[in-house]
TIBALO-903923 format. One record per residue (C-alpha): x, y, z. Coordinates in nm, 3 decimals. Example, Ala and Ser with C-alpha at 12.3 -4.5 7.8 and 13.67 -1.06 7.14 Angstrom:
! residues 2
((1.230, -0.450, 0.780)),
((1.367, -0.106, 0.714)),
! end
This chain:
! residues 87
((-0.008, -0.018, -0.006)),
((0.133, 0.337, -0.108)),
((0.132, 0.629, 0.177)),
((-0.111, 0.805, -0.044)),
((-0.341, 0.497, -0.034)),
((-0.306, 0.505, 0.349)),
((-0.365, 0.792, 0.400)),
((-0.683, 0.788, 0.197)),
((-0.827, 0.453, 0.362)),
((-0.740, 0.601, 0.700)),
((-0.988, 0.911, 0.638)),
((-1.253, 0.732, 0.517)),
((-1.190, 0.476, 0.855)),
((-1.207, 0.758, 1.095)),
((-1.500, 0.923, 0.907)),
((-1.687, 0.572, 0.900)),
((-1.586, 0.546, 1.331)),
((-1.685, 0.908, 1.350)),
((-2.034, 0.857, 1.177)),
((-2.068, 0.507, 1.410)),
((-2.023, 0.678, 1.711)),
((-2.190, 1.043, 1.712)),
((-2.526, 1.083, 1.948)),
((-2.733, 1.036, 1.636)),
((-3.003, 1.317, 1.748)),
((-2.752, 1.577, 1.639)),
((-2.833, 1.492, 1.297)),
((-2.428, 1.570, 1.201)),
((-2.267, 1.326, 0.919)),
((-1.889, 1.333, 0.845)),
((-1.706, 1.248, 0.526)),
((-1.327, 1.197, 0.446)),
((-1.336, 1.572, 0.354)),
((-1.383, 1.635, 0.692)),
((-1.129, 1.461, 0.833)),
((-0.757, 1.631, 0.785)),
((-0.400, 1.450, 0.876)),
((-0.167, 1.622, 1.147)),
((0.141, 1.398, 1.149)),
((0.266, 1.090, 0.946)),
((0.511, 0.878, 0.821)),
((0.595, 0.571, 0.653)),
((0.902, 0.316, 0.736)),
((0.905, 0.023, 0.449)),
((0.595, -0.100, 0.425)),
((0.446, 0.026, 0.707)),
((0.276, 0.335, 0.765)),
((0.121, 0.539, 1.056)),
((-0.128, 0.874, 1.079)),
((-0.269, 1.111, 1.369)),
((-0.608, 1.238, 1.223)),
((-0.858, 1.445, 1.341)),
((-1.196, 1.591, 1.231)),
((-1.352, 1.972, 1.155)),
((-1.619, 1.874, 1.452)),
((-1.502, 1.998, 1.752)),
((-1.516, 1.697, 1.981)),
((-1.183, 1.702, 2.119)),
((-1.083, 1.354, 1.964)),
((-0.836, 1.249, 1.754)),
((-0.693, 0.903, 1.597)),
((-0.382, 0.689, 1.596)),
((-0.409, 0.461, 1.250)),
((-0.120, 0.201, 1.181)),
((-0.091, -0.013, 0.907)),
((0.137, -0.332, 0.940)),
((0.226, -0.390, 0.593)),
((0.308, -0.753, 0.674)),
((-0.031, -0.873, 0.735)),
((-0.190, -0.622, 0.548)),
((-0.436, -0.490, 0.859)),
((-0.476, -0.121, 1.045)),
((-0.538, -0.048, 1.316)),
((-0.752, 0.237, 1.507)),
((-0.695, 0.384, 1.825)),
((-0.926, 0.671, 1.872)),
((-0.832, 0.965, 2.195)),
((-1.047, 1.223, 2.356)),
((-0.841, 1.494, 2.486)),
((-0.933, 1.620, 2.784)),
((-0.732, 1.873, 2.868)),
((-0.405, 2.120, 2.808)),
((-0.245, 2.255, 3.104)),
((0.073, 2.449, 3.051)),
((0.352, 2.429, 3.369)),
((0.651, 2.660, 3.425)),
((0.974, 2.446, 3.507)),
! end
């Protein structure tokens, strides 16, 4: 899988996951155009990307492609807060 194929698949998986897990009463539906890549890397046959959506829900997603097994793993995270500390 090329890096662009992985990114396209990752965006679609995040859009599908988000739509499946949103409160249906909100009446919101997103597409892969509402998903953006914050960071990505490809090493040999493996890829990884951090993605989020245009929704203000605080969610971000880590997708990993295992080229040996031809599998994609999706981890979903929620940002709770951002705290600044003086050191």
